[in-house]
C-alpha positions as CSV (number, residue, x, y, z in Angstrom):
1,M,-49.5,-142.5,-54.7
2,T,-48.9,-139.2,-55.7
3,E,-46.3,-138.3,-58.5
4,P,-43.5,-136.0,-57.3
5,E,-44.1,-133.3,-60.1
6,N,-47.7,-133.1,-58.4
7,L,-46.0,-132.2,-55.1
8,I,-43.7,-129.6,-56.6
9,L,-45.8,-127.9,-59.0
10,P,-48.0,-126.4,-56.3
11,L,-44.8,-125.5,-54.1
12,L,-43.6,-123.6,-57.2
13,R,-46.7,-121.5,-58.0
14,E,-47.0,-120.7,-53.8
15,I,-43.2,-119.4,-54.4
16,R,-43.7,-117.6,-57.8
17,T,-47.2,-115.9,-56.0
18,E,-44.8,-114.9,-52.9
19,Q,-42.1,-113.4,-55.1
20,D,-44.6,-111.5,-56.9
21,R,-45.7,-110.0,-53.8
22,T,-42.5,-109.3,-52.8
23,N,-41.7,-107.6,-56.3
24,A,-44.8,-105.5,-55.9
25,K,-43.8,-104.7,-52.4
26,I,-40.1,-103.4,-53.7
27,A,-41.6,-101.7,-56.7
28,S,-44.0,-99.6,-53.9
29,L,-41.0,-99.0,-52.0
30,G,-39.1,-97.5,-55.3
31,E,-41.8,-95.1,-56.0
32,R,-42.1,-94.0,-52.3
33,L,-38.3,-93.5,-52.5
34,D,-38.5,-91.2,-55.1
35,T,-40.8,-89.0,-54.0
36,V,-39.0,-88.3,-50.5
37,E,-35.7,-88.0,-52.9
38,I,-38.0,-85.2,-54.6
39,K,-39.1,-83.7,-51.6
40,L,-35.6,-83.7,-50.2
41,D,-34.1,-82.1,-53.0
42,G,-36.8,-79.2,-52.7
43,L,-36.1,-79.0,-49.3
44,T,-32.3,-78.4,-50.0
45,H,-32.9,-75.6,-52.0
46,A,-34.8,-74.0,-49.5
47,V,-32.5,-74.6,-46.8
48,V,-30.0,-73.3,-49.4
49,A,-31.4,-70.3,-50.1
50,G,-32.5,-69.3,-46.9
51,F,-28.6,-69.5,-45.5
52,G,-27.7,-67.4,-48.3
53,S,-30.4,-65.0,-47.4
54,L,-29.3,-64.9,-43.8
55,V,-25.3,-64.7,-44.8
56,H,-26.4,-61.4,-47.0
57,E,-28.4,-60.2,-44.1
58,L,-25.3,-60.6,-41.7
59,D,-23.0,-59.3,-44.6
60,A,-25.4,-56.0,-44.7
61,F,-25.5,-55.9,-40.7
62,K,-21.4,-55.9,-40.5
63,E,-21.4,-52.9,-42.9
64,R,-23.9,-51.2,-40.6
65,V,-22.1,-51.8,-37.7
66,G,-18.7,-50.9,-39.4
67,R,-20.2,-47.3,-40.9
68,L,-21.5,-46.5,-37.1
69,E,-18.1,-47.4,-35.5
70,A,-16.5,-45.2,-38.3
71,E,-18.5,-42.2,-37.3
72,K,-17.8,-42.6,-33.8
73,A,-14.3,-42.8,-34.2
């Protein structure tokens, strides 16, 4: 007859192996998430800079329109 500890040890090893695989997947996902975060941060800065440029151009356009209206008046 097989002793109970001989039945338990292979199961524990299988659980440990699966846990190691899960930990590796989680670590990989963490690295990928870090990469996405860095890229998103860069994209956010680019979008903010783009909006700033558009606002500046809009202000300049408003000034020109204001000058033209003042000349007509």
